A tleap script that builds the chain and sets N, CA, C and O, in Angstrom:
source leaprc.protein.ff14SB
mol = sequence {
  NMET ILE SER ARG GLN ASN LYS LEU ASN ASP
  PRO GLY SER VAL PHE ASP ARG PRO ARG ASP
  VAL LEU ASP ALA PRO GLY LEU SER VAL GLY
  GLN LYS ARG GLN ILE LEU ARG GLN TRP LYS
  GLN GLU VAL VAL LEU ARG LEU VAL ALA GLU
  ASP GLU ASN MET SER GLY SER PRO ALA ASN
  ALA ASP ARG LEU ARG GLN ILE SER ASN ALA
  LEU ILE ALA LEU GLU ALA CSER
}
set mol.1.N position { 101.360 143.072 117.059 }
set mol.1.CA position { 102.327 144.149 118.434 }
set mol.1.C position { 101.887 145.503 118.318 }
set mol.1.O position { 101.579 146.053 117.261 }
set mol.2.N position { 101.870 146.052 119.549 }
set mol.2.CA position { 101.980 147.406 120.130 }
set mol.2.C position { 102.842 148.213 119.635 }
set mol.2.O position { 103.930 148.092 120.197 }
set mol.3.N position { 102.819 149.253 118.542 }
set mol.3.CA position { 103.723 150.456 118.162 }
set mol.3.C position { 104.662 151.209 119.587 }
set mol.3.O position { 104.237 151.293 120.739 }
set mol.4.N position { 105.670 151.566 119.209 }
set mol.4.CA position { 106.034 152.202 120.540 }
set mol.4.C position { 105.552 153.727 120.258 }
set mol.4.O position { 106.005 154.532 121.071 }
set mol.5.N position { 104.557 154.363 119.058 }
set mol.5.CA position { 104.096 155.253 118.987 }
set mol.5.C position { 102.498 155.468 120.068 }
set mol.5.O position { 102.024 156.411 120.701 }
set mol.6.N position { 102.085 154.026 119.815 }
set mol.6.CA position { 100.832 153.762 121.167 }
set mol.6.C position { 101.320 153.760 122.209 }
set mol.6.O position { 100.482 154.068 123.056 }
set mol.7.N position { 102.667 153.487 122.786 }
set mol.7.CA position { 102.763 153.310 124.082 }
set mol.7.C position { 103.359 154.812 124.597 }
set mol.7.O position { 103.558 155.052 125.787 }
set mol.8.N position { 103.574 155.643 123.664 }
set mol.8.CA position { 103.937 156.870 123.839 }
set mol.8.C position { 102.647 158.047 124.011 }
set mol.8.O position { 102.742 159.159 124.532 }
set mol.9.N position { 101.569 157.482 123.465 }
set mol.9.CA position { 100.396 158.028 122.981 }
set mol.9.C position { 99.374 157.908 123.961 }
set mol.9.O position { 98.577 158.815 124.202 }
set mol.10.N position { 99.385 156.506 124.686 }
set mol.10.CA position { 98.104 156.493 125.258 }
set mol.10.C position { 99.027 155.273 126.357 }
set mol.10.O position { 98.597 154.121 126.396 }
set mol.11.N position { 100.124 155.609 127.090 }
set mol.11.CA position { 100.526 154.406 128.161 }
set mol.11.C position { 99.333 153.973 128.799 }
set mol.11.O position { 99.372 152.742 128.779 }
set mol.12.N position { 98.616 154.239 129.181 }
set mol.12.CA position { 97.238 153.739 130.179 }
set mol.12.C position { 96.735 152.636 129.574 }
set mol.12.O position { 96.470 151.681 130.304 }
set mol.13.N position { 96.512 152.533 128.225 }
set mol.13.CA position { 95.835 151.823 127.274 }
set mol.13.C position { 96.959 150.411 126.795 }
set mol.13.O position { 96.596 149.366 126.255 }
set mol.14.N position { 98.257 150.765 127.161 }
set mol.14.CA position { 98.700 149.408 126.512 }
set mol.14.C position { 99.239 148.850 128.059 }
set mol.14.O position { 98.821 147.744 128.404 }
set mol.15.N position { 100.041 149.502 128.872 }
set mol.15.CA position { 99.970 148.935 130.212 }
set mol.15.C position { 98.895 149.092 130.960 }
set mol.15.O position { 97.933 149.815 130.699 }
set mol.16.N position { 99.108 148.151 132.270 }
set mol.16.CA position { 98.238 147.900 133.179 }
set mol.16.C position { 98.566 148.825 134.405 }
set mol.16.O position { 97.744 149.373 135.140 }
set mol.17.N position { 99.979 148.888 134.478 }
set mol.17.CA position { 100.475 149.584 136.082 }
set mol.17.C position { 101.840 150.237 135.277 }
set mol.17.O position { 102.320 149.941 134.183 }
set mol.18.N position { 102.132 150.953 135.994 }
set mol.18.CA position { 103.429 151.799 135.598 }
set mol.18.C position { 104.831 151.024 135.749 }
set mol.18.O position { 105.875 151.292 135.155 }
set mol.19.N position { 104.583 149.911 136.765 }
set mol.19.CA position { 105.761 149.192 136.962 }
set mol.19.C position { 105.888 148.561 135.580 }
set mol.19.O position { 107.029 148.641 135.125 }
set mol.20.N position { 104.890 147.883 134.714 }
set mol.20.CA position { 104.833 147.204 133.774 }
set mol.20.C position { 106.123 147.877 132.969 }
set mol.20.O position { 107.127 147.301 132.550 }
set mol.21.N position { 105.783 149.225 132.893 }
set mol.21.CA position { 106.819 149.937 131.717 }
set mol.21.C position { 108.311 149.481 132.292 }
set mol.21.O position { 109.226 148.970 131.647 }
set mol.22.N position { 108.280 149.754 133.425 }
set mol.22.CA position { 109.904 149.157 133.886 }
set mol.22.C position { 110.267 147.887 133.492 }
set mol.22.O position { 111.464 147.621 133.383 }
set mol.23.N position { 109.182 146.830 133.199 }
set mol.23.CA position { 109.260 145.611 132.959 }
set mol.23.C position { 109.528 145.290 131.589 }
set mol.23.O position { 110.289 144.339 131.409 }
set mol.24.N position { 108.949 146.030 130.327 }
set mol.24.CA position { 108.793 146.035 129.300 }
set mol.24.C position { 110.270 145.624 128.700 }
set mol.24.O position { 111.324 146.162 129.038 }
set mol.25.N position { 110.136 144.597 127.771 }
set mol.25.CA position { 111.428 144.515 127.107 }
set mol.25.C position { 111.437 144.978 125.870 }
set mol.25.O position { 110.430 145.230 125.209 }
set mol.26.N position { 112.933 145.144 125.407 }
set mol.26.CA position { 112.944 146.240 124.373 }
set mol.26.C position { 112.845 147.439 124.043 }
set mol.26.O position { 113.058 147.875 122.911 }
set mol.27.N position { 112.406 148.277 125.314 }
set mol.27.CA position { 112.648 149.521 125.369 }
set mol.27.C position { 113.746 149.945 125.998 }
set mol.27.O position { 114.148 149.265 126.942 }
set mol.28.N position { 114.364 150.983 125.672 }
set mol.28.CA position { 115.400 151.458 126.328 }
set mol.28.C position { 115.079 152.194 127.482 }
set mol.28.O position { 113.885 152.457 127.628 }
set mol.29.N position { 116.114 152.709 128.597 }
set mol.29.CA position { 115.661 153.655 129.572 }
set mol.29.C position { 114.781 154.812 129.173 }
set mol.29.O position { 113.665 155.028 129.644 }
set mol.30.N position { 115.505 155.664 128.091 }
set mol.30.CA position { 115.131 156.440 127.682 }
set mol.30.C position { 113.658 156.835 127.124 }
set mol.30.O position { 113.018 157.882 127.229 }
set mol.31.N position { 113.284 155.261 126.316 }
set mol.31.CA position { 111.896 155.496 126.210 }
set mol.31.C position { 111.075 155.196 127.269 }
set mol.31.O position { 109.949 155.685 127.356 }
set mol.32.N position { 111.605 154.313 128.219 }
set mol.32.CA position { 110.456 153.898 129.366 }
set mol.32.C position { 110.682 155.237 130.254 }
set mol.32.O position { 109.938 155.197 131.233 }
set mol.33.N position { 111.294 156.139 130.226 }
set mol.33.CA position { 111.043 157.561 130.793 }
set mol.33.C position { 110.136 158.551 130.192 }
set mol.33.O position { 109.266 159.218 130.752 }
set mol.34.N position { 110.587 158.525 128.620 }
set mol.34.CA position { 109.440 159.190 127.759 }
set mol.34.C position { 108.122 158.756 128.400 }
set mol.34.O position { 107.348 159.471 129.036 }
set mol.35.N position { 107.994 157.353 128.095 }
set mol.35.CA position { 106.586 156.775 128.319 }
set mol.35.C position { 105.783 157.277 129.650 }
set mol.35.O position { 104.646 157.741 129.563 }
set mol.36.N position { 106.467 157.145 130.871 }
set mol.36.CA position { 106.332 157.204 132.284 }
set mol.36.C position { 105.758 158.934 132.388 }
set mol.36.O position { 104.719 159.377 132.877 }
set mol.37.N position { 107.021 159.712 131.647 }
set mol.37.CA position { 106.862 161.197 131.882 }
set mol.37.C position { 105.038 161.616 130.875 }
set mol.37.O position { 104.169 162.399 131.258 }
set mol.38.N position { 105.034 161.002 129.964 }
set mol.38.CA position { 103.867 161.313 129.252 }
set mol.38.C position { 102.448 160.789 129.860 }
set mol.38.O position { 101.342 161.326 129.805 }
set mol.39.N position { 102.833 159.610 130.432 }
set mol.39.CA position { 101.706 158.941 131.423 }
set mol.39.C position { 101.210 159.910 132.780 }
set mol.39.O position { 100.148 160.113 133.369 }
set mol.40.N position { 102.447 160.313 132.884 }
set mol.40.CA position { 102.416 161.131 134.547 }
set mol.40.C position { 101.528 162.447 133.996 }
set mol.40.O position { 100.591 162.864 134.677 }
set mol.41.N position { 101.908 163.108 132.646 }
set mol.41.CA position { 101.579 164.132 132.092 }
set mol.41.C position { 100.008 164.165 131.923 }
set mol.41.O position { 99.386 165.218 132.062 }
set mol.42.N position { 99.361 162.900 131.599 }
set mol.42.CA position { 98.123 162.907 131.354 }
set mol.42.C position { 97.254 162.885 132.900 }
set mol.42.O position { 96.345 163.567 133.372 }
set mol.43.N position { 97.976 161.851 133.325 }
set mol.43.CA position { 97.265 161.826 134.614 }
set mol.43.C position { 97.246 163.150 135.452 }
set mol.43.O position { 96.122 163.350 135.912 }
set mol.44.N position { 98.223 164.178 135.806 }
set mol.44.CA position { 98.153 165.336 136.260 }
set mol.44.C position { 97.179 165.941 135.709 }
set mol.44.O position { 96.262 166.330 136.433 }
set mol.45.N position { 97.130 166.181 134.222 }
set mol.45.CA position { 95.660 166.888 133.656 }
set mol.45.C position { 94.423 166.350 134.174 }
set mol.45.O position { 93.507 166.983 134.700 }
set mol.46.N position { 94.508 165.067 133.956 }
set mol.46.CA position { 92.913 164.664 134.768 }
set mol.46.C position { 92.864 164.986 136.419 }
set mol.46.O position { 91.719 165.082 136.859 }
set mol.47.N position { 93.836 165.147 137.288 }
set mol.47.CA position { 93.737 165.861 138.532 }
set mol.47.C position { 93.382 167.359 138.456 }
set mol.47.O position { 92.806 167.948 139.371 }
set mol.48.N position { 93.741 167.900 137.370 }
set mol.48.CA position { 93.480 169.466 137.532 }
set mol.48.C position { 92.192 169.403 136.943 }
set mol.48.O position { 91.462 170.207 137.524 }
set mol.49.N position { 91.586 168.785 136.027 }
set mol.49.CA position { 90.402 168.951 135.738 }
set mol.49.C position { 88.934 168.380 136.967 }
set mol.49.O position { 87.777 168.794 137.031 }
set mol.50.N position { 89.536 167.477 137.650 }
set mol.50.CA position { 89.080 166.978 138.932 }
set mol.50.C position { 89.021 168.213 139.679 }
set mol.50.O position { 87.876 168.643 139.816 }
set mol.51.N position { 89.904 168.871 140.176 }
set mol.51.CA position { 90.086 169.832 140.895 }
set mol.51.C position { 89.228 170.854 140.685 }
set mol.51.O position { 88.795 171.576 141.584 }
set mol.52.N position { 88.872 170.981 139.145 }
set mol.52.CA position { 87.788 172.280 138.549 }
set mol.52.C position { 86.599 171.679 138.478 }
set mol.52.O position { 85.742 172.204 137.767 }
set mol.53.N position { 86.307 170.512 139.164 }
set mol.53.CA position { 84.870 169.824 139.744 }
set mol.53.C position { 84.269 169.100 138.541 }
set mol.53.O position { 83.075 168.812 138.461 }
set mol.54.N position { 85.230 168.816 137.568 }
set mol.54.CA position { 85.042 167.623 136.300 }
set mol.54.C position { 84.754 166.489 136.909 }
set mol.54.O position { 85.213 166.376 138.046 }
set mol.55.N position { 84.065 165.526 136.446 }
set mol.55.CA position { 83.980 163.880 137.170 }
set mol.55.C position { 85.157 163.287 136.877 }
set mol.55.O position { 85.504 163.415 135.703 }
set mol.56.N position { 85.975 162.595 137.684 }
set mol.56.CA position { 86.989 161.908 137.776 }
set mol.56.C position { 86.863 160.699 138.810 }
set mol.56.O position { 85.924 160.222 139.448 }
set mol.57.N position { 88.391 160.379 138.679 }
set mol.57.CA position { 88.414 159.323 139.527 }
set mol.57.C position { 89.322 159.095 140.559 }
set mol.57.O position { 90.491 159.380 140.297 }
set mol.58.N position { 89.055 158.613 141.764 }
set mol.58.CA position { 89.638 158.864 143.063 }
set mol.58.C position { 91.008 157.839 142.831 }
set mol.58.O position { 91.920 157.851 143.659 }
set mol.59.N position { 91.046 157.017 141.701 }
set mol.59.CA position { 92.537 156.134 141.286 }
set mol.59.C position { 93.674 157.090 140.960 }
set mol.59.O position { 94.860 156.926 141.246 }
set mol.60.N position { 93.025 158.297 140.202 }
set mol.60.CA position { 94.310 159.211 139.598 }
set mol.60.C position { 95.461 159.736 140.373 }
set mol.60.O position { 96.587 160.034 139.974 }
set mol.61.N position { 94.865 159.798 141.758 }
set mol.61.CA position { 95.972 160.247 142.500 }
set mol.61.C position { 96.929 159.032 143.118 }
set mol.61.O position { 98.060 159.204 143.573 }
set mol.62.N position { 96.261 157.838 143.037 }
set mol.62.CA position { 97.236 156.481 143.267 }
set mol.62.C position { 98.110 156.494 141.918 }
set mol.62.O position { 99.338 156.576 141.873 }
set mol.63.N position { 97.413 156.417 141.056 }
set mol.63.CA position { 98.387 156.417 139.604 }
set mol.63.C position { 99.359 157.211 139.758 }
set mol.63.O position { 100.476 156.725 139.937 }
set mol.64.N position { 99.210 158.426 139.734 }
set mol.64.CA position { 100.359 159.383 139.678 }
set mol.64.C position { 101.139 159.022 140.789 }
set mol.64.O position { 102.341 159.131 140.546 }
set mol.65.N position { 100.887 158.643 141.886 }
set mol.65.CA position { 102.060 158.089 142.898 }
set mol.65.C position { 102.799 157.154 142.093 }
set mol.65.O position { 103.987 157.394 141.877 }
set mol.66.N position { 102.291 156.181 141.645 }
set mol.66.CA position { 102.717 154.724 140.908 }
set mol.66.C position { 103.792 155.124 139.947 }
set mol.66.O position { 104.914 154.665 139.732 }
set mol.67.N position { 103.094 156.142 139.421 }
set mol.67.CA position { 104.299 156.687 138.314 }
set mol.67.C position { 105.531 157.326 138.835 }
set mol.67.O position { 106.738 157.159 138.661 }
set mol.68.N position { 104.800 158.104 139.526 }
set mol.68.CA position { 106.277 158.995 140.025 }
set mol.68.C position { 107.263 157.714 140.707 }
set mol.68.O position { 108.486 157.712 140.566 }
set mol.69.N position { 106.564 156.717 141.408 }
set mol.69.CA position { 107.863 155.814 142.230 }
set mol.69.C position { 108.441 155.101 140.915 }
set mol.69.O position { 109.636 154.812 140.964 }
set mol.70.N position { 107.648 154.742 139.593 }
set mol.70.CA position { 108.395 153.928 138.724 }
set mol.70.C position { 109.390 154.848 138.162 }
set mol.70.O position { 110.474 154.338 137.876 }
set mol.71.N position { 109.222 156.222 137.926 }
set mol.71.CA position { 110.131 156.826 137.374 }
set mol.71.C position { 111.649 157.288 138.296 }
set mol.71.O position { 112.697 157.618 137.741 }
set mol.72.N position { 111.446 157.212 139.770 }
set mol.72.CA position { 112.483 156.970 140.632 }
set mol.72.C position { 113.166 155.971 140.646 }
set mol.72.O position { 114.384 156.083 140.787 }
set mol.73.N position { 112.529 154.663 140.496 }
set mol.73.CA position { 113.001 153.317 140.299 }
set mol.73.C position { 113.738 153.372 138.999 }
set mol.73.O position { 114.764 152.701 139.114 }
set mol.74.N position { 113.645 153.825 137.978 }
set mol.74.CA position { 114.188 154.022 136.477 }
set mol.74.C position { 115.667 154.874 137.265 }
set mol.74.O position { 116.757 154.462 137.662 }
set mol.75.N position { 115.116 156.001 137.227 }
set mol.75.CA position { 116.308 156.641 137.528 }
set mol.75.C position { 117.433 155.815 138.810 }
set mol.75.O position { 118.582 156.228 138.965 }
set mol.76.N position { 117.075 155.067 139.331 }
set mol.76.CA position { 118.011 154.576 140.524 }
set mol.76.C position { 118.765 153.336 139.765 }
set mol.76.O position { 119.907 153.006 140.085 }
set mol.77.N position { 118.116 152.758 138.858 }
set mol.77.CA position { 118.864 151.581 138.381 }
set mol.77.C position { 119.917 151.973 137.363 }
set mol.77.O position { 120.637 151.112 136.857 }
savepdb mol mol.pdb
quit
């Protein structure tokens, strides 16, 4: 079983897509929000590093969009 702390510390290793966080059973809305915000922060940091000419992945911008959409969906529910 994956601990709550693992979900918070490294959401990308636990969830395939941000939408999976929304569908995860046993998590409160607050926990889902916290996980998505942590994931968003990690992706933003990667994007900043890419902007500073460090190697990165073009998928990070898409992942950021997915996370933002999941946060909007969570707030709308």
